[in-house]
C-alpha positions as YAML, in Angstrom:
chain: A
units: angstrom
residues:
- id: 1
  name: MET
  ca: [6.41, -31.55, -19.93]
- id: 2
  name: PHE
  ca: [5.40, -27.96, -20.45]
- id: 3
  name: SER
  ca: [6.54, -27.18, -16.77]
- id: 4
  name: ILE
  ca: [10.08, -28.70, -17.38]
- id: 5
  name: ARG
  ca: [10.48, -26.63, -20.50]
- id: 6
  name: LEU
  ca: [9.48, -23.51, -18.70]
- id: 7
  name: HIS
  ca: [11.91, -24.17, -15.98]
- id: 8
  name: LEU
  ca: [14.68, -24.83, -18.36]
- id: 9
  name: LEU
  ca: [13.94, -21.60, -20.28]
- id: 10
  name: VAL
  ca: [13.87, -19.70, -16.97]
- id: 11
  name: LEU
  ca: [17.17, -21.23, -15.94]
- id: 12
  name: CYS
  ca: [18.82, -20.50, -19.34]
- id: 13
  name: GLY
  ca: [17.50, -16.92, -19.18]
- id: 14
  name: SER
  ca: [18.93, -16.54, -15.73]
- id: 15
  name: ILE
  ca: [22.35, -17.76, -16.75]
- id: 16
  name: ALA
  ca: [22.31, -15.50, -19.82]
- id: 17
  name: LEU
  ca: [21.46, -12.57, -17.67]
- id: 18
  name: SER
  ca: [24.16, -13.39, -15.16]
- id: 19
  name: LEU
  ca: [26.88, -13.75, -17.91]
- id: 20
  name: LEU
  ca: [25.71, -10.41, -19.39]
- id: 21
  name: THR
  ca: [25.89, -8.66, -16.02]
- id: 22
  name: VAL
  ca: [29.32, -10.03, -15.46]
- id: 23
  name: GLY
  ca: [30.32, -8.66, -18.85]
- id: 24
  name: PHE
  ca: [29.07, -5.19, -18.14]
- id: 25
  name: ALA
  ca: [30.56, -5.12, -14.62]
- id: 26
  name: GLY
  ca: [33.91, -6.04, -16.03]
- id: 27
  name: SER
  ca: [33.81, -3.47, -18.77]
- id: 28
  name: GLU
  ca: [34.71, -0.48, -16.54]
- id: 29
  name: GLU
  ca: [38.19, -0.33, -15.01]
- id: 30
  name: THR
  ca: [37.88, -0.46, -11.28]
- id: 31
  name: SER
  ca: [41.46, -1.32, -10.28]
- id: 32
  name: ALA
  ca: [43.47, 0.94, -8.06]
- id: 33
  name: ALA
  ca: [45.45, 1.74, -11.14]
- id: 34
  name: SER
  ca: [42.39, 3.28, -12.95]
- id: 35
  name: PRO
  ca: [42.12, 6.94, -13.69]
- id: 36
  name: PRO
  ca: [40.28, 8.74, -10.89]
- id: 37
  name: LEU
  ca: [37.75, 10.36, -13.17]
- id: 38
  name: SER
  ca: [35.99, 9.16, -16.41]
- id: 39
  name: THR
  ca: [32.81, 9.80, -18.40]
- id: 40
  name: HIS
  ca: [30.74, 7.98, -21.06]
- id: 41
  name: VAL
  ca: [28.28, 9.87, -23.32]
- id: 42
  name: LEU
  ca: [25.44, 8.07, -24.97]
- id: 43
  name: ASN
  ca: [22.95, 9.44, -27.51]
- id: 44
  name: THR
  ca: [19.62, 7.96, -26.52]
- id: 45
  name: THR
  ca: [17.97, 9.13, -29.77]
- id: 46
  name: THR
  ca: [20.26, 6.64, -31.78]
- id: 47
  name: GLY
  ca: [21.09, 4.35, -29.14]
- id: 48
  name: LYS
  ca: [24.85, 4.90, -29.96]
- id: 49
  name: PRO
  ca: [27.85, 6.40, -28.30]
- id: 50
  name: ALA
  ca: [28.36, 10.15, -28.65]
- id: 51
  name: SER
  ca: [31.85, 10.50, -30.18]
- id: 52
  name: GLY
  ca: [33.47, 13.72, -30.63]
- id: 53
  name: VAL
  ca: [31.88, 15.62, -27.75]
- id: 54
  name: ASN
  ca: [34.06, 18.36, -26.41]
- id: 55
  name: LEU
  ca: [34.58, 18.29, -22.61]
- id: 56
  name: ILE
  ca: [35.85, 20.71, -20.15]
- id: 57
  name: LEU
  ca: [36.95, 19.84, -16.53]
- id: 58
  name: GLN
  ca: [37.04, 22.76, -14.09]
- id: 59
  name: LYS
  ca: [37.66, 22.94, -10.30]
- id: 60
  name: GLN
  ca: [35.97, 25.49, -8.09]
- id: 61
  name: THR
  ca: [38.29, 27.92, -6.58]
- id: 62
  name: GLY
  ca: [37.85, 30.94, -4.31]
- id: 63
  name: GLY
  ca: [37.04, 33.22, -7.12]
- id: 64
  name: GLY
  ca: [35.38, 31.07, -9.71]
- id: 65
  name: TRP
  ca: [36.32, 28.06, -11.77]
- id: 66
  name: GLU
  ca: [39.83, 26.96, -12.96]
- id: 67
  name: GLU
  ca: [40.11, 25.15, -16.07]
- id: 68
  name: LEU
  ca: [42.10, 21.82, -15.65]
- id: 69
  name: ARG
  ca: [41.55, 19.88, -18.87]
- id: 70
  name: LYS
  ca: [39.92, 19.78, -22.29]
- id: 71
  name: VAL
  ca: [39.20, 16.40, -24.01]
- id: 72
  name: GLN
  ca: [36.86, 14.88, -26.54]
- id: 73
  name: THR
  ca: [34.97, 11.66, -26.41]
- id: 74
  name: ASP
  ca: [36.52, 8.82, -28.40]
- id: 75
  name: ALA
  ca: [34.57, 6.69, -30.86]
- id: 76
  name: LYS
  ca: [33.05, 4.69, -28.03]
- id: 77
  name: GLY
  ca: [31.77, 8.00, -26.54]
- id: 78
  name: ARG
  ca: [34.25, 7.66, -23.67]
- id: 79
  name: ALA
  ca: [36.75, 9.93, -21.97]
- id: 80
  name: SER
  ca: [38.33, 7.30, -19.83]
- id: 81
  name: ASP
  ca: [41.16, 9.44, -18.36]
- id: 82
  name: LEU
  ca: [40.24, 12.87, -17.21]
- id: 83
  name: SER
  ca: [43.13, 13.03, -14.70]
- id: 84
  name: ILE
  ca: [45.51, 15.93, -14.49]
- id: 85
  name: SER
  ca: [49.12, 15.06, -15.59]
- id: 86
  name: GLY
  ca: [51.27, 14.65, -12.54]
- id: 87
  name: LYS
  ca: [48.41, 15.36, -10.11]
- id: 88
  name: GLY
  ca: [45.69, 13.29, -8.78]
- id: 89
  name: LEU
  ca: [42.22, 14.84, -8.12]
- id: 90
  name: GLN
  ca: [42.02, 16.73, -4.90]
- id: 91
  name: ALA
  ca: [39.11, 16.89, -2.57]
- id: 92
  name: GLY
  ca: [36.75, 19.77, -3.89]
- id: 93
  name: THR
  ca: [33.89, 20.75, -6.22]
- id: 94
  name: TYR
  ca: [34.38, 20.17, -9.83]
- id: 95
  name: ARG
  ca: [32.41, 20.92, -13.02]
- id: 96
  name: LEU
  ca: [32.44, 18.80, -16.19]
- id: 97
  name: ILE
  ca: [31.01, 20.72, -19.19]
- id: 98
  name: PHE
  ca: [29.80, 18.71, -22.22]
- id: 99
  name: GLU
  ca: [29.40, 20.89, -25.34]
- id: 100
  name: THR
  ca: [26.28, 18.98, -26.55]
- id: 101
  name: GLY
  ca: [25.29, 21.87, -29.07]
- id: 102
  name: GLU
  ca: [28.35, 21.35, -31.10]
- id: 103
  name: TYR
  ca: [27.83, 17.57, -31.11]
- id: 104
  name: PHE
  ca: [24.32, 17.66, -32.20]
- id: 105
  name: LYS
  ca: [25.14, 20.31, -34.75]
- id: 106
  name: THR
  ca: [27.55, 17.59, -36.35]
- id: 107
  name: GLN
  ca: [24.68, 15.20, -36.33]
- id: 108
  name: GLY
  ca: [22.51, 17.85, -38.44]
- id: 109
  name: LEU
  ca: [20.36, 18.58, -35.39]
- id: 110
  name: SER
  ca: [19.56, 21.45, -33.12]
- id: 111
  name: THR
  ca: [19.20, 20.95, -29.29]
- id: 112
  name: PHE
  ca: [17.41, 22.64, -26.46]
- id: 113
  name: PHE
  ca: [20.48, 22.08, -24.30]
- id: 114
  name: PRO
  ca: [23.55, 23.40, -26.08]
- id: 115
  name: ARG
  ca: [25.70, 22.77, -23.09]
- id: 116
  name: VAL
  ca: [25.38, 20.40, -20.04]
- id: 117
  name: GLU
  ca: [27.21, 21.36, -16.92]
- id: 118
  name: ILE
  ca: [27.44, 18.78, -14.10]
- id: 119
  name: VAL
  ca: [28.71, 20.07, -10.84]
- id: 120
  name: PHE
  ca: [29.88, 17.36, -8.43]
- id: 121
  name: ALA
  ca: [32.07, 16.91, -5.26]
- id: 122
  name: ILE
  ca: [35.01, 14.67, -4.71]
- id: 123
  name: ASP
  ca: [35.60, 13.98, -1.14]
- id: 124
  name: LYS
  ca: [37.43, 10.61, -1.32]
- id: 125
  name: THR
  ca: [40.46, 10.94, -3.54]
- id: 126
  name: ASP
  ca: [41.29, 7.24, -3.45]
- id: 127
  name: GLU
  ca: [37.97, 6.28, -5.29]
- id: 128
  name: HIS
  ca: [37.15, 6.27, -8.94]
- id: 129
  name: TYR
  ca: [34.50, 8.55, -9.98]
- id: 130
  name: HIS
  ca: [32.60, 7.90, -13.37]
- id: 131
  name: ILE
  ca: [29.99, 10.39, -14.60]
- id: 132
  name: PRO
  ca: [27.90, 8.95, -17.50]
- id: 133
  name: LEU
  ca: [25.77, 11.40, -19.54]
- id: 134
  name: LEU
  ca: [22.70, 10.25, -21.46]
- id: 135
  name: ILE
  ca: [21.76, 12.84, -24.09]
- id: 136
  name: SER
  ca: [19.04, 13.63, -26.72]
- id: 137
  name: PRO
  ca: [18.22, 16.87, -28.37]
- id: 138
  name: TYR
  ca: [15.63, 17.72, -25.73]
- id: 139
  name: GLY
  ca: [16.75, 16.12, -22.56]
- id: 140
  name: TYR
  ca: [19.70, 14.58, -20.58]
- id: 141
  name: SER
  ca: [20.36, 12.34, -17.50]
- id: 142
  name: THR
  ca: [23.37, 11.65, -15.35]
- id: 143
  name: TYR
  ca: [24.28, 9.64, -12.32]
- id: 144
  name: ARG
  ca: [27.41, 8.54, -10.49]
- id: 145
  name: GLY
  ca: [28.71, 5.43, -12.11]
- id: 146
  name: SER
  ca: [31.29, 3.02, -11.02]
...
């Protein structure tokens, strides 16, 4: 009897995990019409989205960096459309600057990293690039998301 209950518990857990995974996979836009570049900032200290983080998107040029766009994360910590009006992203090297010092100041905290700069390369202009950022006052982490 115990063995049957254990198998049912494992089966139910597997089904729940599958449904949860499908929910997360479907939460990001992945269609061809989705914006070419997006980000999501999470405050790992609170476990909540980091809303109101100022972002600057720049493209590397021969002489330095050209500012393309300034945006702010929404209530869900997202900036889901960092595209440039009338232009798609071109192949090249880009920099996404997160003003984390300003954000933590609004939270009544100081931070060791007042600015996070992520430099990344776009080589396939027909793909979606998602750059999540996990932040705390004394650390950060990022990766290429989908």
